[in-house]
N, C-alpha and C positions, 0 to 999 in steps of 0.2 A: 565126082561125082557119079553119083548109081545108076545107070541107064536099066531105066522099070519097063523097057517098049508099052509102056500103053502112052497115046493118044489121047492126046481131045480136045476141043473148038472150043472159040471164043463166043458165046453167044452175042447177041445184039446186042444187050448191054454193060457186054466189056467180062464176063463175069466164064468162070474156070472151073471143073470143079473139081474138086483134088477125093482123086479114087478113093474110095474104102478103106481095101488092106493102108494103102498109105496112110488115112487118118489116125484110126484104127493101131499102127504100129507106130506111128508118133503120137500117139493120146489125142489129137485131135479133136475137139468136140467145140458142138454151135458155139459158139462165142468166143472161141479159146482165137485170143487176140495176133496175127501174124504182122511180121516187121515184113515190106517189102523190098531187094535188093537188086542194082542191077551190075555188071560191073564192061570191062572192055571188051568183052565178045559177043554185048549182046545176051546175057544168059541173063531172064531174073530169076532172082532164089528167095525164098521166104525162110521164114526163120520164126519158130516161136518166136513172142516176147516175153520178156519174163522184168517184169519190175523192180522186182527184187536183186535181179542182177546190176543193174544199177547201182546199185548200194554195195557190191560186191565188196571191195574193200571197207566200205564203212561198217555190212553186214564180219566182215570177218575178227572187226575190232571191237564188234559190242559183243561177236564168239567168245576171244579168249578175256575176256575180260569175266563177263558169268563164268564162265569153265573157271576161271584163279581161284574168281568170291566163293566157287560152291564149290570146287574138286569134283565135276560131275563133268560127263563131254557134255557142249555145250553145240548141237547144231541149228545152222539160220536155215532155209529152205524155203524154196518156191515151189511153185506146181506139178513140174513136174525131177528137181531134183534139191538134192543138199548142195545150196552154196556157198554154206558155212562152214567149220566145225575142231571145235576146239577143245584140247584136254586128251581126257587117256583113247587110246583107239582112235582118233577125228582120220586117223589116214584110211580109215575101213568105210567112212562115208565120207568125206569128200568128193563132190562133181562125182556121188551112184545116185542113180536113177530111184526117185520112190517108190512107197509100195503102194500097190492098189489100192490097200482099206488106207492107209494114211494120205493117197489122192483123195480118197472120199470120204474122211475128218476132216480134209480141209475143209472140204470143196460143202460136207453141210454146216459150219461150223462149226465144228464139235472141240471139247475140250476133254483132255483124257488125262489123267491119272493113274495111273495104272499099279499103284503103289498105294497101295487103298484095299488089294484084296477080291476089291467087287467083281473088279474089271482084270480080261485078260491083255498084256499086253501087246503094244502093236508091232508089225515091223514096221521099221524103218523106210531099208531098203528094198530094191528088191535082188529075189533072192537070201534074204538077210537070213540065215541057220538060226545063231548064238539069239538067243531073244530076252533083249532089256528087262529085267524085272519092275525099277524104279522108272518111272516116265510122267513128265510132265509135258502134253501135248499141249500149247495155244497155235488156236490163227491168228494169222494177221492181215488187221482189215483193212482196204486205202477202201475211201469214197465210196465207201458200203461194198466194196467186193471183197474178197477172200483171194491174196494173193500170194501169199507162204504160207506156214507156223514156225513157229521155238520153241526146238525142243529142247530138256536136259535132261539128261539121261544118269544116273546112278547108278555105281556097281555092288555085290551084295554085299550085307554089313555098311551100309551109308543106309541112314534116312533123310529119305522126302518130305518137309513138315511144308505147311501152310507160309513159309517164308522163300523157299523155293519157287512156287508157282506161283505166291507175285513176284518174285525177282524173273517168271520170264509170261506174266501175264504184260509187265510192264513194257520189259521190253520189247512186244507183239504189238501192244499200244505204242510207244512211240518209234519203232519203224513204218508205224503203219500214217502216221503222221509227221513225217520225214520223205514218205511218198508223198503224199496229199500237197507240199510247197515245192 
């Protein structure tokens, strides 16, 4: 565990403030769900909660099925990282932090179809240099809240039409309903 040198006191309601620097670094915003753990040494551990992370094995299998069906890179994300990736160059994406642009798109419930020529491609991960030009991004919505996204990325020479968009939309809808159960 990394020491920050910051000490905070608990107020009369049992609350403690997480310093702004830590919230910014870890992308913790108002309303971000946190899991609370304790260990045997008496430490309290706060961890960002990822509902999609609970379905990681299922999400991996779904991403693999999407990739096999389309021949494209398929990614499933939560608000912070790529939870699973399958297909071409999947190792470049799996487990990596998502870009701020993608995070904002998910939070706004945006749908992105970057192959239509009117929209620019969105970087999927932090520090991504090469921008995939064929993308379909659909938010995963569970109980009225966005919890992640399903992404299909095509390579140059591939075409992504209405069928691929419907596949991504269906996957996002299915994963959202799985989380509600």
